[in-house]
C-alpha positions, 0 to 999 in steps of 0.5 A: 429728414433722414440721412439718405435725403440729407446726403442727396441734398448735400450732393446736389448742392456740392455738385452744382457748385463743382459744375460752376452753375450758379443759379440766377439771383433775380428771384427765388427759385421755384420748381414746376411741381410747386407753386410756392417760392422755394428758399434753400436754407443751409446750416454750417453743421448737422442739425442741432438745437442751435438751429431750432428757430428755423427747424421749428419754422419748417416743422411748425408750418410757420414758413408754409403759412407765409406761402414759402417752401423752405428747405433746410440742408446741412454742410460741413463747415461755415466756410462751405456754407457761406460759399454756397450762398455766395455762389447762389446754390443756397439762399440763406445761411446761419453763421456767427457775426464774426463769420459774416465779417470775415466772409465779406472781407475775402470775397466781393459779393456783399452778404447781409444779416437780416436777423439775429437768432442768438444775441450771444456767442455760443462758446463758453470757457471750461476750466478746472474747479481746482484752478478756475479761470473766471475772468480775463486776467486769470488767463495770463500765461495759461494755455487755452485749447481751441478747435483750430488756430485762427478759427472761431474759438480763437477769435472769440478768445482774442476779442475777449482779451482785447476788450480787457486790454490784455495782449493776446500774446500773453495767452498761449493757445493750443489746437485740440480735437474738441470733443468728449476727450477734451476734458481729459486734457484739462484734467491732465494739465495739458491745457488750462482751459478750453472752449465748448459750445452751449450743448457741450457745456450742458453735457459737462454739467449733467456729468457733474464734471468738476469744472467752471463754465462761463460764456466769455461772449458776455465780455465781448458781445458778438451776434451768435447767430446771424441769418445771412443772405446775399445783399443783392438777393435780399434787395431784389426780393423784398416781399419774399424777405418779409414773408421769410422774416415773418415766418421766422419771427412766428417760430421764435415767438412760439418757442418762448410760450409753447410747450417745449416738449411738443415743439421738440416732438415735431422737430424730432419727427422731421429732423434727425438731431445730431445731439445728445438724445436725452430728453432732459438734455434737449429740453434744457438746451431749448431753454438756454437758447431761448435765454440767449435769444432774449439777452438784448430784451424781448423787444429785440427778438430777432432784431440786429442790435446796431450797438452790438454789431458796431462794438463787435466790428470795432473789437474785431478791427482792434484785435486784428481779426478782420477789417470792417470799414462800416459795421452798419453795412453788415446788417439790416432790420428793414425786413424783420421790422416790417415782419413784426408789425 
């Protein structure tokens, strides 16, 4: 999709929200010119390889093979994307597990994860090799740069500290503009560590920056990519949900075995990816995301792992990030399990 079409799609969604005209959720939307049910998938950011399963699901024809017309649009932030699903302006969004917990805590319409695309969080910690931070205990008294105070990166930090039994007050944090310039703050000693996404971490390694990088989510596991629908929508449209899950699973399974270069070619042909244009970089990112998809075993590809969700919810409660009364209401495997048969 080119930039003009992206802008039109985004204006259409935002305009509908502004008008307050929520779409009926009794069924999947269809247009007069289309016989296939249409599902609108909204991403919380510009097209990135983090979203490869759904992008390949469209570009590779996997959703179409299930008789669905899936359109993927973008938004500016997780909160906006979640709001559009809550309002019925989009059907499905991909967010982190903590985002789902917080979303359900602040509005009355339940949302549910029907699949987990990444079993690990996307944030890794960066510190200088001259003064590396490689475990939670190293963080005491150190200043950590985060994208925003109270945001996703700080929440991941607090989860890790809570799991390690370290008071969150022992670790100062500073809001920074996360980007290429963050490494300069680290080099100048203004911060002792900061968080990066998977792709930003790969870029630092490719640039041979003198840093240590490790995924802190391994110490406090939280689903990194939850495929989220409104609960009432999912329950009202079980066959569509299974067809959607089947298409997504076919895409995810193909990514594990297909020639990544060919997959990348067809995804790039349809979507303008907002990531490093280097071919080697993009192929390495695909490999990394595949590994994150399999961190709970091949048998759990796209499944919500109950133990992970329960532990993440318990940690979120303990860290004071959000109150989750029952973690098992956050997810369901009944659609993905039917799709995998």
